[in-house]
C-alpha positions as CSV (number, residue, x, y, z in Angstrom):
1,M,8.8,50.9,1.6
2,G,9.0,47.2,1.8
3,E,10.0,44.7,-0.5
4,T,7.9,42.7,-2.3
5,K,8.0,39.0,-2.9
6,T,8.5,37.2,-6.0
7,T,5.7,34.3,-6.7
8,L,8.9,31.8,-6.6
9,Q,10.4,33.3,-3.4
10,S,6.6,33.1,-1.6
11,A,6.5,29.6,-2.6
12,R,9.8,28.5,-1.2
13,E,9.0,30.1,1.9
14,W,6.0,28.3,2.1
15,V,7.3,24.9,1.3
16,V,10.2,25.6,3.8
17,E,7.4,26.2,6.1
18,H,5.3,22.8,5.3
19,K,7.5,20.7,3.6
20,L,5.2,17.3,4.9
21,R,2.6,19.0,3.1
22,T,5.0,19.3,0.1
23,V,5.5,15.7,0.1
24,G,2.5,14.5,0.6
25,S,0.7,16.5,-2.3
26,L,4.0,15.4,-4.9
27,W,3.0,12.0,-3.5
28,L,-0.4,12.2,-4.3
29,S,-0.3,14.0,-7.5
30,G,2.8,11.0,-8.4
31,I,0.6,8.1,-8.2
32,A,-2.7,9.7,-9.6
33,G,-0.6,11.1,-12.6
34,S,1.2,7.3,-13.0
35,I,-2.5,5.6,-12.6
36,A,-3.5,7.9,-15.4
37,Y,-0.8,7.3,-17.6
38,N,-0.8,3.3,-16.8
39,W,-4.1,3.3,-17.6
40,S,-4.0,4.3,-21.1
41,Q,-1.3,1.7,-21.7
42,P,-2.9,-1.6,-22.9
43,G,-2.5,-5.0,-22.4
44,M,-1.2,-4.6,-18.7
45,K,-3.2,-6.5,-15.9
46,T,-4.6,-3.9,-13.5
47,S,-2.7,-5.3,-10.6
48,V,0.5,-4.5,-12.7
49,K,-0.7,-1.1,-13.3
50,I,-1.1,0.1,-9.7
51,I,2.2,-1.7,-8.8
52,H,3.8,0.9,-11.1
53,A,1.8,3.3,-10.0
54,R,2.6,2.8,-6.7
55,L,6.7,2.5,-7.9
56,H,6.6,5.4,-9.8
57,A,5.3,7.3,-6.6
58,Q,7.4,6.0,-4.2
59,A,10.3,7.3,-6.0
60,L,9.1,10.6,-6.3
61,T,8.4,10.9,-2.7
62,L,12.0,9.8,-2.2
63,A,12.8,12.6,-4.6
64,A,11.0,14.9,-2.4
65,L,12.5,13.7,0.9
66,A,15.7,14.6,-0.5
67,G,15.3,17.9,-1.7
68,A,13.3,18.9,1.8
69,A,16.4,17.4,3.5
70,V,18.4,19.7,1.1
71,V,16.4,22.9,1.9
72,E,16.7,21.2,5.4
73,Y,20.6,21.2,5.5
74,Y,20.8,24.7,3.7
75,D,18.3,26.6,6.5
76,H,20.4,25.1,9.4
77,K,24.2,26.1,7.7
78,S,22.7,30.0,6.7
79,G,21.0,30.4,10.2
80,T,17.8,31.5,9.2
81,K,16.1,28.2,10.7
82,V,17.8,29.8,14.3
83,D,15.9,33.3,13.4
84,R,12.7,31.8,12.9
85,Y,12.5,29.8,15.9
86,A,14.2,32.6,18.0
87,K,11.5,34.3,18.0
88,Y,9.3,31.8,20.1
89,L,11.8,31.0,22.4
90,P,12.7,34.4,25.2
91,A,16.0,33.8,25.7
92,D,16.1,36.0,29.0
93,S,13.4,33.1,30.8
94,Y,16.0,30.7,30.9
95,T,18.4,31.2,33.2
96,H,20.9,29.3,35.1
97,K,20.6,28.4,38.5
98,D,23.9,28.2,40.5
């Protein structure tokens, strides 16, 4: 019987496979949430609201990139990345010619 994956494990695998999509989605949700929050604050100019939203989204993106780097580091350290790409590279077909 195969092991069933939990939702958290499935989400983690998806994030590992789609790092850039994850970072882009976080950026988009961050800027949308920040714009929504800043628009509720009275007394600020529109340009200031947009600048604040961009800065908040930029900070969130940097945090997401740092998280993706940590995931990549631990994948590389544990060897799971090697196993994942080994199935695409047949070792027999690359021989060294003397």
